N, C-alpha and C positions, 0 to 999 in steps of 0.2 A: 709286432713286428714279425712276418713271416720268416722264421730261421730257417725252414725248411724250403724257400724258394732255389729253385736254379735257374741262371739267365738260359741254359740250354735247352730248359723245355719248351715244349709245342704248344701253339693254342690256334683256337682259329675264335672268331666274332659270328656269334650268329642275333640278326634281328626279323620282329615282324611289322614292322613299322615303318614310315619315311618321316624325317621331320618336318615339319611346316613351317612356316613364319611365325606363327604363335609362337611352336617351340622353343626357336631360337632366339626368340625376344623373351620367352621366359626362363630359359638356362642364362644368359647372358646378364639380366637384369635378377632377378629372385634366387636363382642358386648360384652361380658365382658366386657372390658376397659371401655364403655358408662355407661352401666347400671347395671355394681357394680357385688360382687360375693354374694350376698343376692340374687338378681334376679335371676343371672345364676341357683343359688340349684333353686330356686323355680322352674324355668321352668323346670329343670331335675327331679326335685321331683316327680312334676306335670306327667314328660312325665312318668317314671316309677310306675305312680300308674296305667296306660291304661292298661286293657288284650288287648292281643295278639291278639284274637280272631275276637274282635269286636270294637276296638281301644275307650275304653268307662269305667271310672273307676264307681267301686263303689261308695255306698251314703255314705258319711263320713260327719260327721262335724267339723268343723273346731279346736276346740279343741282335738279333736283325732290327727288331723294333725301337730296340735301343739305340741303334745308329743312326734311324732315322728320322729319332725327334730329338737325338742327345740326351739323353734320358740318365739318371742313376737308377741300379737297383731299388733303391732306399726310396729315393722320386717317386718312382713308381710306384710302388706296396703301398707308401702312403695315399697316393693320389688313387690307387681303385679301391685302398679301403675305405674311401672317401666316398667314393662311388656307391660300394656297398650300403654303405651305412645311412644313405642320403635316400636310398631307393633307385637309385639309377644304372644298380648293373647287379647282376647274378653271377656266380662264380661256381665251375665246377671242375672237379680236379677226378681223375683216373687213376688208377693203378701203376700207368706208369708215369706219373707224376706229367700227364700233357692236360694244359687248362682247356675249356671253353667258357667264354664269356658271351653272356646274354643281356644285350641293353633294351632297358626297360624308357619307355618314351616318358616324359616327363608332365607333371600335374599341369593341369588347367591353370592360367593367372588367377582366375576365384577360386579355386581350391587350393591351392597352395597360399594363397594370404590370409584365408579364412582357417587353414591348416591348426591346432592347437600348439602341436610343435614348431612346424618349421616356419607360419606365419608370425609366431611370438621373438623367436629365435631373430629374424628379419628385422622384426620390429627395433629390438634390442641394437642389433648388431649395426643399425642406423642414425641410433642415439637419441632424434629429434623426434615428434609424432608429425612436423610440418613435412620432412624428409620421405616418412612413408604415405604423409596425404598426398603427394606430388606424383608417386610410384604407383599408389592404389588407382590413382583418373588417368595414371599413362594408359592402365589397362581396360578401363570403365568404359562400358557399350552405351552409350545415350538412348537411352528409350523413346521408343515415337509414339504419340498419342495419338489410339487407336478410337478414340471416341465418335471422332466424326466419320469415321469409314466403315464400309459396311465388308465383309468377309465372304468373298464372292468365290474362293477356291475350289474347285472342282475336287470330288473325290476319287478315289481310284475305278472303281466301275461305271464313272460317268466318262472318264478317259477311254478306259479297257476293256475289253470284253477276253472269255477265254476259250479258246476253240480248243482242239483234240489235231497235235499233228501225228502223221502214222510213222512219220520219219525218225522220231525221237523212241525209244522204249521208257517207259514210263521208271523202271524199277530201277535203272540205272542212275535216277536223278531223286530220286524219294526221298535221299536225305536232306535234300534243300527245305523242300514243303513243310510248313511247319515250326521252322528254326524262327530267330528271335530277328523281327523284319524291324524295316525303318520305321522310327516312329513319327513320319510325318506322313505315310501313307496312312488312308482312312480309307475303308470301305464302309460302304452303306447296305449295298446287295438289297436295296428297297423291295427284291422279290419276294425276299425271304419274308418269313412272318414270324419273328421273334416271339412275341405275347403269345403266339397259336405253340410252337417249339414248349414256351415257358411252363403252358397250363400241360402236357402232357408228361412234362417230368417229375421225378420227386427231388425236390430244391432239398429238402435233410439230406441227400445224399452229398449235397456243394457244401466241405468243408468250412470254406469261406464266406458261403453264404453267395447271392446272389450280386457279380459285382460287375464293374464295367469291362473290365478284363475278361472276365468269364464270355459277357455279351458279344466282344469283342471276336476273342477263339471260335464262338460256334460260327458267326456272320463269317469270320474271314475261311473258316474248312468249308461253309455251305458252299460259298460263292468260287473257291478253286475248284474244288471237285464237283460242284453243280448238284448239290445233293437239295433235297428238298425238306421238308418241313418234318415230313415221318420217317427220313433216311436218316436224319439227324437224331431223331426221338432214337431210332433204334441202336445206335450208335452210341448215343448220352447212357445209354441200361445198359450196352456191353462195355464201358469205360469203368467197370467202378472195379476197384483196387481190393486188394485180400484185408485192408484196414475197411472198408466197408464206404469207402468217399473215390468221389465223382474223380479221374486220372487223365490230365490233359495229354500225356505221353500213350497212354492207350488209347484215347481217343482216337490220336494220330497211326497208332498202328493198325485202330481197325478202320478206319477210312483208306488207307493204302490198300487195306484187301479188299474193300467194296470197289473202289474205284478199279482195281484191276481188273477184278469181279466183272463189273462193269461195260469196261471202255477196252478190254482186250490187252491192257496193261499199255495204253499209249500216254504218250504225256500230256496235261494238258501246257498251254503254252499261251503268252498274250498277245492281244492285237489289237494295234492303234485302230480306234473304230473311225480315222477320219484319212490315214495316210499308211503306209505299208504297214506289213507286218514286223514285229519286233523280234530282235536278233538275241542272239546267245550271249550279249557283250557281260551282262551280269552277272551271270554263271563264272566266264572265263576270268572275272575280276576277284569276284568269292575266290575260286579257286589259287588265283597267282597271290591272293594277300592275308587269306587266312590264318590263326596262328595256330600253333599245333594243338591248343587248349581248347580252342572252340573247335574246332576240327573234329577232336574225340568226341566233344561235350555231343556235337549236333549224330556221329553216327556211331559211338559206342559207352552212351551214358555213363555206363560204371564202369570204364578205364581207370587203368591202376598207373601209378606216379611211376612205374617202369615203361608203359610205353611211351611216355614221355620222351625217356632217353633215348628210345630207338628212333623216335621220329628226328631227337637231335642227331643222332648217328646218321642217318639216312641224309638230312641236309648237309651234314658235313664231309661226308665220307662219297659221296654219289653226285657228278657233274653233271645234273639235269635242272632245268628251270623249275622252281618252285610249284609251279603249275602243274607238271608234267608229274613230280613227285607226290605233290598230293591225290592225282589223279588216281597213281599207285596205291599209295598208301589206303584209300576210298575202296578200292576193287579188292584189295589184299582186306580188309574189313569184313569187307560182304563176303568173300569166300573164304575166310576164316572162323564165321560166326562171333564177328567182332574181338578179335584178338589178332594180336601183332607177332609175327616171328620172326627170328633173328636180321640182323643189319647182313649176313651173306644171302641168306633168300632173298630179298630188294638189290643187292650188289648183282646177284645173277638173273633177275629180273628186269635190272635195268642193261644188262648187257644185249636179252634180247630186243627190247623194247629200240634201242640203239639200233642193233642191228638190221631193224625193218621201219628205222627212220624216223620214229614216234621223238620230235625233238621242237615240238612246241604244246601250249596245252590244249589247243585245237587237236591237234592229230592224236593225244592222249585222250581224248573223249571219243573223238570217231574209233578210234583201234580199240580202245577198250569196250566200246559198243558191239564194233565188228567182231571182238576178237570171243565174245560170248555166243555170237549167234553161229559162225563160225565151230567154234569147239564142239557144241552140243552137250548134253546132260548123258552122254552113253562113254566118257572118255576119260576113265579111271586111272590111267598113269601118268596125265601129265596136269598141271592145273593149266588156267586159263590164261596165264602169260604164256602159253606154247613153252615151258621148259620144264625138266624133271623137277618135283618136288628138293627143294634144298634142306 
């Protein structure tokens, strides 16, 4: 038990996901029997306190929280420790004895039941095999026999084509291209001759050989950027790391440079072959839902753990929607060569953005793009947020 705990201490709750129907079933039927009703109530209470627009809570004292839910200090600590132990909560404590609680998503039913620890303990808790089988069948998804069916699903490039949009400057959103995509999206790119490409590169430079993943990387980049076989061969040869092997991160970087040179820094956007042009909804959704880890991994791959703490402070202390804060973070990472300054820098930056009416993700995207154009390269006294360096 935490004997140093003070009920007058403050706390914030942070999450990066919304509970789905399957998550509720998993928590109720699989987690609850192991962690107990108090831990289950605490988890759901923390979820309920999250604001819908930014998935963080207001600052509360533990005493206020205990009064709302009629909790005793010892019962709260026991329940919190159970959530931590079972992997549903991460707890941080600062020098002022204030807490930050990060809610973690539950495992999928399949992974839970097959987990060597949790599945085994749940099996023992239910006491008989028949009860476990009933629980297992509750989450089991019946597979359809597809032997008599033909897969007629269209590939990505059969439905969409890539065009150049002069209204969106490419370098603002280059961090999105190449990040891990939807596993159900397949690009065939019939105009690209992968075999010809393969014959003209040294496959000994591939550390894992010619895999399906490597082939898809090449085809995807060639499609998105509009590169031909000769250009991709040149990019491959320029993407060898210090260890003497092909590096996909280098390939993306070189592709960015070549694309900006060829296309005058304009962004490729999707265009529906049959109906209207695709809007930027996917970008907005990604900015509003991306986790701090994925955000930093995407735009600053070698980030330090301290940078996660800074983002946590930003989410906790700045009252702006999550999408706006993420655009602000990405812009700063770009301006600061992949580094993040202190929370005071972002507080000052946010005051400027709020003053200029930047209150939504779309506003932030337009504001950040227009700001770079307006400020230019000759302004050395102020950064692109329109304020003095913090």
